C-alpha positions in Angstrom: -217.2 9.7 41.4 -215.5 9.2 45.1 -217.2 7.7 47.9 -218.4 11.0 50.4 -220.4 10.3 53.9 -221.7 6.5 54.3 -225.4 7.2 54.9 -227.6 4.5 56.6 -225.1 3.7 59.6 -226.7 3.7 61.8 -230.0 3.4 60.4 -233.2 4.2 62.9 -236.5 3.1 61.7 -240.0 3.5 63.3 -243.1 2.0 62.2 -245.1 5.1 62.8 -243.6 8.9 63.9 -244.8 12.3 63.7 -242.3 13.6 61.0 -238.7 11.4 59.7 -237.3 15.1 59.7 -238.6 16.5 62.9 -237.1 13.8 64.6 -233.7 13.8 62.9 -233.5 17.5 63.6 -233.7 16.5 67.4 -231.2 13.8 66.5 -229.0 16.2 65.2 -229.0 19.1 67.9 -228.6 15.6 70.6 -225.2 15.8 68.5 -226.1 12.6 66.1 -223.5 11.7 63.6 -223.2 12.6 59.9 -224.8 9.7 57.8 -227.2 8.9 60.3 -230.9 8.2 58.3 -234.1 7.9 60.3 -237.1 6.2 58.2 -240.6 5.3 58.7 -243.4 3.4 57.6 -245.6 6.4 58.1 -245.8 9.4 59.1 -248.7 11.8 61.3 -247.3 15.1 60.4 -245.2 14.5 57.3 -244.7 17.9 55.7 -243.3 19.6 52.4 -242.2 22.9 51.2 -244.5 25.8 52.4 -245.6 23.6 56.1 -247.4 21.4 53.0 -248.5 18.0 54.4 -247.3 14.9 53.4 -248.8 11.4 53.5 -249.1 8.0 52.2 -250.5 4.5 53.6 -248.0 2.6 55.2 -245.1 1.1 53.6 -245.9 2.5 50.4 -243.6 5.5 50.3 -240.2 6.3 51.1 -240.1 8.2 54.6 -236.6 9.3 54.5 -234.2 11.8 56.4 -230.2 11.8 57.1 -228.1 14.0 59.3 -225.0 15.7 57.4 -222.5 17.2 59.4 -220.4 19.6 59.9 -220.9 21.8 56.0 -218.8 23.8 54.3 -218.8 25.9 51.5 -219.2 22.3 49.1 -222.8 22.0 50.6 -223.8 24.8 49.5 -224.8 22.6 46.2 -227.4 20.1 48.7 -230.5 21.6 46.8 -229.5 20.7 43.7 -227.2 17.8 44.8 -230.0 15.7 46.8 -232.9 15.8 43.7 -230.2 13.9 41.4 -229.4 11.6 44.1 -233.0 11.0 44.6 -233.5 10.8 40.6 -230.8 7.9 40.3 -231.9 6.4 43.0 -235.1 5.7 41.6 -233.6 4.9 38.0 -231.6 1.8 39.9 -234.9 0.4 40.9 -237.4 1.0 37.7 -236.6 1.9 34.3 -237.9 5.2 34.4 -236.1 8.4 33.6 -237.2 11.0 36.6 -237.0 15.0 36.2 -236.2 17.6 39.0 -239.0 20.6 38.9 -237.2 23.5 40.6 -236.9 23.8 43.7 -238.1 20.6 45.3 -240.0 18.5 43.5 -239.0 14.9 41.7 -240.8 14.4 38.4 -241.7 11.3 36.5 -243.7 11.8 33.3 -244.9 14.8 34.2 -246.2 14.1 37.8 -244.7 14.1 40.8 -242.9 11.9 42.1 -241.2 13.1 45.1 -240.0 15.8 46.8 -237.1 17.2 49.2 -236.8 19.2 52.4 -233.6 20.5 53.5 -233.8 22.1 56.9 -230.2 23.4 58.2 -228.2 25.0 61.0 -224.8 25.8 59.4 -221.9 25.4 60.0 -223.1 22.7 62.1 -225.6 19.9 60.6 -228.0 19.6 57.6 -231.1 17.2 57.8 -231.8 16.1 54.4 -235.5 15.5 54.0 -236.7 12.6 51.6 -240.3 11.5 50.5 -241.1 9.3 47.6 -244.1 7.3 46.4 -242.6 4.0 45.7 -245.7 1.7 45.6 -249.0 3.5 46.5 -252.1 2.5 43.7 -253.5 5.5 42.5 -257.0 5.3 44.3 -255.0 5.3 47.2 -253.8 8.7 46.7 -256.1 11.6 48.7 -258.6 13.4 45.8 -257.3 16.1 45.4 -253.4 14.4 44.6 -254.6 12.7 42.0 -254.0 14.1 38.8 -250.4 15.7 39.9 -249.0 13.1 42.3 -247.9 9.2 40.9 -246.0 6.2 42.3 -242.3 4.4 41.2 -244.3 0.6 40.9 -241.8 -1.5 38.7 -242.0 -4.2 42.2 -240.3 -1.3 44.0 -240.0 -1.5 47.6 -239.2 1.3 50.4 -236.1 -0.3 52.1 -234.8 -1.0 48.2 -235.0 2.2 47.6 -233.5 3.7 50.9 -230.6 1.8 50.2 -230.1 3.3 46.7 -230.3 6.4 48.1 -227.6 6.1 50.7 -225.5 5.0 48.4 -226.0 7.8 45.8 -225.8 10.5 48.7 -223.0 9.2 49.7 -221.6 10.5 46.4 -223.2 13.6 45.1 -223.8 15.7 48.5 -219.4 15.6 47.9 -219.7 16.1 44.2 -217.9 19.2 42.9 -220.2 22.0 42.0 -219.9 22.1 38.7 -220.5 18.4 37.9 -223.6 18.6 40.1 -224.9 21.7 38.2 -224.8 20.0 34.8 -226.4 17.0 36.1 -229.1 19.2 37.3 -229.2 21.1 34.7 -229.7 18.1 32.4 -232.2 17.1 34.2 -234.4 20.4 34.8 -238.0 19.9 34.1 -238.7 23.5 33.6 -235.6 24.1 31.1 -236.7 26.3 27.8 -240.4 25.9 29.2 -241.8 29.8 30.2 -242.5 30.4 33.9 
């Protein structure tokens, strides 16, 4: 796979932030370059789809947002390409096999490992938000999330996962549409199931 944009250069890390996606949006509006990555040890106002809250104890989850610019027709595949990149990055660090539950959940053994939230202002920029539970003990999840949520484990760290994701994103955001579609379908957790 040919290398695409280089993510993680520059990389801005915050001990605590309201939301990495919110900061990335602000930076995109200010003209931050493509490949800029924002991470945080903890978030006070992290969010997922439909405004749901995303929370994790400090330094136990990858809280990641990246800026991609400018956008072109190839980037229409971002909602499929980004989850594929997240799955590959997780599998590089742990002996696991990840699946994708449409539209934006990363699944491990039928439990939610992480999620993707993409916000865009075409054709100018997109903010690629990723949250992955890396080393959260089961009893550290909020009570209402203990059944659906799971953590990557196996000694993985948020920083190691960030570095892997930087590499995988760079390849997948520029991959040909048919390749992205095939890999997404292979990982589709709901394929063949009644919805």
